[in-house]
C-alpha positions, 0 to 999 in steps of 0.5 A: 466466518470469513474475513469478508464476512467480518468486515461486512459487520465490523466495525460499526458503520459509525466508525467510518469516515467517508537499496537502489539509488532513489529518484524522488518526486516532490511537489516543487519538481516537474513530475515528468522530468524528475523521473526522466519520462519526458520522452517516453509514452508509457510508465509502469507504477507498482502498488503494494498497498491501497493501490492494488484495489484503489488506484483511482487514476486512468491506466491502460493495463494492469499486471499482478507481479512482484519486486525483489529486495523488499518486504512489505511491513505495516510500519508507516503511520497514516494521520489522514486516510486511515487515522488522525493526528491523535490516533495515526493508523498503520499502513504498509511501506517497503523495507529493504531485504535482499532475500524478500519479495513483495507482491502487488499490482502494476499499472501501465499509464500512457501518454497524457495518463502519465502526467495525470496519474503522477500529479494525482499520486504526488498529492495522495502518496507524497504530500498527504502520505509522506512517501518518496519514489524509487524505480524498481524492476517489476516481474509480472506473474504471467511471465509473458515478458521480462522485468519492467521498470516501474515507479514505486512509492516508499516511506522511510524512517526519515518521515515524521509519521513513520512508526517503525517496527512493533509486534503483530499484536501491537500493530493489530491493536492500533489498526483496530481503533483507527479511522480517517478520511477514507475509512477504518484502518481495518478495511485497509488491512482486510482489502490487502489480505483479500487481494493476496488471497485472490490474486496470489494464493500461492504466496504466504505473506506471514506479516500481513496474515498474522496481523489480520488474524490478530485483528479478527481475534480482537473482535472475536473476543469483543463480540464474545464478551457481550 
């Protein structure tokens, strides 16, 4: 059974509830001025988690690609979207690693889309998610152009809901029982893994796929016990 088939039947529907110098965006700062785009007509925003399948803002174009110097890890807590205060979910952040690269999707926003997208993402990622922003070099997969300067959201260990490292099995066990306002934590994991299989089939993201396998194994064992 594929991960998509597993997701369609598990978990039960009742579980669902509908490093370079950093440039920070906070709720009290002017978004356009804080990242110095007041005079620019376009901005690239790089997503490596839920943004790859659910940007929820208007954009001009999107590109699959990667950034260097960071690895993606399920080390950040989520007590709103994919978990709650009692059982925070696990979502991804970026951890500095000069030998690593992280694949995802970058979106170009232009003109009025810039302020609109940043206002939206400031609430989604900064206020509710606990992330800060950095500017990074995004390298498109299609190689039709060189690196693009892009804004990315990163959660650091200074965040009060940062959970930190754990074994793949421990992370999987936590993901398996958590859900929040957006849905079950498993959905987040599976959608991210499916994105990588569809858009970056040549990339082996061991951390991501090991956790996915561990989660699916949990429910294989559970379903087999009945």
